[in-house]
C-alpha positions in Angstrom: 0.0 0.0 0.0 1.4 3.4 -1.0 1.5 6.1 1.6 0.9 9.7 0.4 1.5 12.9 2.2 -1.3 15.4 2.0 -0.4 19.1 2.4 -3.3 21.2 3.7 -3.7 24.9 3.9 -4.3 26.4 7.3 -8.0 26.7 6.6 -8.2 23.1 5.5 -6.3 22.0 8.6 -8.6 23.9 10.9 -11.6 22.3 9.1 -10.1 18.8 9.5 -9.4 19.5 13.2 -13.0 20.8 13.7 -14.4 17.7 12.0 -12.3 15.4 14.2 -13.3 17.3 17.3 -17.0 16.9 16.4 -16.6 13.1 15.9 -14.8 12.7 19.2 -17.5 14.8 21.0 -20.3 12.7 19.4 -18.6 9.5 20.6 -18.0 10.9 24.0 -21.6 12.0 24.2 -22.9 8.5 23.3 -20.7 6.9 25.9 -21.5 9.5 28.6 -25.2 8.3 28.7 -24.0 5.2 30.4 -21.9 6.9 33.1 -23.1 7.7 36.6 -24.5 11.1 37.3 -21.5 12.4 39.4 -19.0 11.4 36.7 -21.0 13.1 34.0 -21.2 16.3 36.1 -17.4 16.3 36.6 -17.0 15.8 32.8 -19.4 18.7 32.1 -17.5 21.0 34.5 -14.2 19.9 32.8 -15.7 20.6 29.3 -16.8 24.1 30.4 -13.4 24.8 31.9 -11.6 23.6 28.7 -13.9 25.8 26.6 -13.2 28.8 28.8 -9.5 28.2 28.5 -9.8 27.9 24.7 -11.7 31.3 24.6 -9.0 33.0 26.7 -6.2 31.5 24.6 -7.9 32.8 21.4 -8.4 36.3 23.0 -4.8 36.4 24.1 -3.6 35.3 20.7 -5.8 37.9 19.0 -4.5 40.6 21.4 -0.9 39.5 20.8 -1.4 39.6 17.0 -3.0 43.1 17.3 -0.2 44.3 19.5 2.5 42.9 17.1 0.9 44.6 14.2 0.7 47.9 16.1 4.3 47.6 17.4 5.7 46.2 14.2 4.4 48.9 11.9 7.7 50.7 11.9 9.5 47.4 11.2 7.1 46.8 8.3 7.8 50.3 7.1 11.6 49.7 7.2 11.2 46.4 5.4 9.0 47.8 2.7 5.8 46.2 3.8 2.4 47.7 4.3 0.9 51.1 3.3 1.2 53.5 0.5 3.8 55.5 2.3 6.3 52.6 2.3 5.6 51.6 -1.3 7.6 54.5 -2.7 10.3 53.9 -0.2 10.6 50.3 -1.2 10.8 51.3 -4.9 13.4 53.9 -4.1 15.5 51.4 -2.1 15.2 48.9 -5.0 16.3 51.4 -7.6 19.2 52.7 -5.6 21.7 49.9 -6.4 20.9 50.3 -10.1 21.4 54.0 -10.0 24.8 53.4 -8.2 25.8 50.9 -10.9 25.0 53.3 -13.7 26.8 56.2 -11.9 29.8 53.9 -11.5 29.8 53.1 -15.3 29.7 56.8 -16.1 32.6 57.4 -13.7 34.7 54.6 -15.2 34.1 55.9 -18.7 35.0 59.5 -17.6 38.2 58.3 -16.1 39.1 56.2 -19.2 38.4 59.2 -21.5 40.6 61.5 -19.3 43.5 58.9 -19.4 43.2 58.8 -23.2 43.2 62.6 -23.4 46.2 62.8 -21.1 48.1 60.2 -23.2 47.3 62.0 -26.4 48.4 65.4 -24.9 51.6 63.9 -23.7 52.4 62.6 -27.2 51.5 65.9 -28.8 53.7 67.8 -26.3 56.6 65.5 -27.1 56.1 65.9 -30.8 55.9 69.7 -30.6 58.9 69.9 -28.4 61.0 67.7 -30.7 62.5 68.7 -34.0 60.6 66.5 -36.4 60.4 67.4 -40.1 56.8 67.9 -41.5 57.3 65.0 -43.9 57.6 62.5 -41.0 54.0 63.1 -40.0 52.8 61.6 -43.3 55.0 58.5 -43.0 53.0 55.3 -42.1 55.9 54.1 -39.9 55.8 57.2 -37.8 52.3 56.3 -36.6 53.6 52.9 -35.5 56.6 54.6 -33.9 54.2 56.7 -31.8 52.2 53.6 -30.7 55.3 51.9 -29.2 55.7 52.9 -25.6 58.9 54.6 -24.7 60.8 54.1 -21.4 
C-alpha cells in the first residue's frame, strides 16, 4: 500500500481538526449516557473549563497579534511592507543599487576618457617639443613609432 502525504492549507487543517473534534465529541456524548451522574457532572465541568481556557487563549492570541501589528508597523515600514507610504520607499530602495551601478559606469568611462586625453596630450607635447620634419607626419611608420611605448 502506497502512503501519500497530504499538504493542507491552514483553513483546510482547521476544518479537519474541527471535524475530528465533532466526531470525538459525538462518541463521548454517546458513551456519557451510560456513566453515573456524578462522573457526567465532573465531565461537564471539565468541558466548560476547557472551553473557557480555549476562549481565553484565542483572545490572548488575537491581542498579541494586534499588539504585534501595532508595534511592528515601523519594522514593516523599514522592510517595505504595508501602506502606500512605504511603497515609494521600497521602490526607491530597490532602484538605488541600479542607480549606483549606472553612476559607476559613467565614472569609469569618464576616467578612461581622461586617461586617453592625457596620453594624447603627452604625445602631442613630445612631438611639438621635438625637431621632427613635417614629412615625418605623413610617413606610415611614424604612426607605428608613436604607438610603441617609450621608457
